[in-house]
C-alpha positions as CSV (number, residue, x, y, z in Angstrom):
1,X,6.6,-3.6,21.3
2,X,10.0,-4.7,20.1
3,X,9.8,-5.5,16.4
4,X,6.6,-3.5,15.7
5,X,7.0,-1.5,12.5
6,X,7.6,2.1,13.3
7,X,7.3,3.5,9.8
8,X,7.5,2.5,6.1
9,X,8.8,4.9,3.5
10,X,8.3,4.2,-0.2
11,X,10.1,6.0,-3.0
12,X,8.0,7.3,-5.8
13,X,9.0,9.1,-9.0
14,X,6.8,12.1,-8.3
15,X,5.1,12.7,-4.9
16,X,2.5,15.0,-6.5
17,X,1.6,12.3,-9.0
18,X,1.4,9.4,-6.5
19,X,-0.3,11.3,-3.7
20,X,-3.9,11.0,-5.0
21,X,-3.4,7.2,-5.4
22,X,-2.1,6.8,-1.8
23,X,-4.7,9.2,-0.4
24,X,-7.4,7.0,-1.9
25,X,-5.9,3.6,-1.0
26,X,-4.6,4.5,2.4
27,X,-7.7,6.5,3.2
28,X,-9.8,3.4,2.5
29,X,-7.6,1.4,4.9
30,X,-8.1,4.0,7.7
31,X,-5.0,6.1,7.3
32,X,-5.0,9.9,7.2
33,X,-2.4,12.4,6.2
34,X,-0.2,13.1,9.2
35,X,2.5,15.4,7.8
36,X,3.7,16.8,4.6
37,X,6.9,18.7,3.7
38,X,9.4,19.2,0.9
39,X,10.6,15.6,1.4
40,X,7.2,13.9,1.0
41,X,4.0,12.9,2.7
42,X,3.3,10.6,5.7
43,X,0.0,9.0,6.7
44,X,-0.9,7.6,10.1
45,X,-3.6,5.1,10.9
46,X,-6.7,6.9,12.3
47,X,-6.9,4.4,15.2
48,X,-3.3,5.1,16.3
49,X,-2.7,6.6,19.7
50,X,0.9,7.6,19.0
51,X,0.9,8.1,15.2
52,X,2.6,4.8,14.6
53,X,3.1,3.1,12.3
54,X,3.3,5.7,9.6
55,X,3.5,5.1,5.8
56,X,5.3,7.7,3.8
57,X,6.2,8.5,0.2
58,X,9.3,10.4,-0.8
59,X,10.5,11.5,-4.2
60,X,13.1,9.5,-6.1
61,X,16.4,11.1,-7.2
62,X,17.0,11.9,-10.8
63,X,18.4,8.4,-11.5
64,X,15.5,6.7,-9.7
65,X,12.9,8.6,-11.7
66,X,14.2,7.1,-14.9
67,X,13.3,3.5,-14.0
68,X,10.3,1.5,-12.8
69,X,10.2,-0.6,-9.7
70,X,11.5,-4.2,-10.2
71,X,10.3,-6.4,-7.3
72,X,12.7,-9.1,-8.4
73,X,15.8,-7.0,-7.9
74,X,17.2,-6.5,-4.5
75,X,14.9,-4.3,-2.5
76,X,11.3,-4.4,-1.6
77,X,9.1,-7.1,-3.3
78,X,5.7,-5.9,-2.1
79,X,3.7,-4.6,0.9
80,X,0.5,-6.3,2.1
81,X,-2.2,-5.0,4.5
82,X,-4.7,-7.0,6.5
83,X,-8.4,-6.6,5.5
84,X,-11.3,-7.2,7.9
85,X,-13.2,-9.5,5.6
86,X,-13.5,-10.8,2.0
87,X,-16.1,-8.1,1.4
88,X,-13.5,-5.5,2.6
89,X,-11.1,-6.9,-0.1
90,X,-13.9,-6.6,-2.7
91,X,-14.7,-3.1,-1.7
92,X,-11.1,-1.9,-2.1
93,X,-11.0,-3.7,-5.5
94,X,-14.0,-1.6,-6.6
95,X,-12.2,1.6,-5.4
96,X,-9.1,0.6,-7.3
97,X,-11.2,0.2,-10.5
98,X,-12.8,3.6,-9.8
99,X,-9.4,5.3,-9.6
100,X,-8.1,3.3,-12.6
101,X,-5.3,1.7,-10.6
102,X,-3.3,-1.1,-12.1
103,X,-4.8,-4.4,-11.0
104,X,-2.2,-7.2,-11.0
105,X,-4.6,-9.9,-9.8
106,X,-8.3,-9.4,-9.1
107,X,-9.6,-10.7,-5.8
108,X,-9.2,-14.5,-5.5
109,X,-8.5,-17.3,-3.1
110,X,-4.9,-18.3,-2.6
111,X,-4.9,-21.6,-0.7
112,X,-1.2,-22.0,-1.3
113,X,-0.7,-19.0,1.1
114,X,-2.9,-20.2,3.9
115,X,-6.4,-21.4,4.7
116,X,-9.0,-18.8,3.7
117,X,-6.3,-16.5,2.1
118,X,-8.2,-14.0,-0.1
119,X,-6.5,-11.0,-1.7
120,X,-6.3,-8.4,-4.4
121,X,-2.9,-7.5,-5.8
122,X,-2.4,-4.1,-7.4
123,X,0.4,-1.6,-8.2
124,X,1.0,2.0,-7.4
125,X,1.7,4.5,-10.2
126,X,5.4,3.4,-10.2
127,X,4.7,-0.3,-10.4
128,X,5.3,-1.2,-6.7
129,X,3.2,-4.3,-5.9
130,X,0.7,-3.8,-3.1
131,X,-1.7,-6.3,-1.6
132,X,-4.9,-6.2,0.5
133,X,-5.5,-9.6,2.1
134,X,-8.1,-11.3,4.3
135,X,-6.9,-14.3,6.1
136,X,-9.0,-15.7,9.0
137,X,-7.1,-15.8,12.2
138,X,-7.8,-17.5,15.5
């Protein structure tokens, strides 16, 4: 399993403020809260046999809370998850609208990224770009 992602931790301005967003989005994708402590919250995928990979949020320090995420500065540009189908992308889009998430790009085809590439782009409460994509494989 060399190279398999073990965990991904994202820094947010306020864990309590971002938790409902991540509960909804990650819950839709099949994740469940795995652990929570004074440092933040971790979710594991419900199909995981060994709790991996996990996705976590942790609170920014005082300096970090004063700025929004800039994906064009050194650091993380965006995170993308694989959807099961185009309908899966559309269903998450509906959930994003229901929770009043920031939509960067509504579901659309992106042939420049690959044959059949269909995705929705959205942002977390701090402006971190996230993506849910269906791309036929095989």
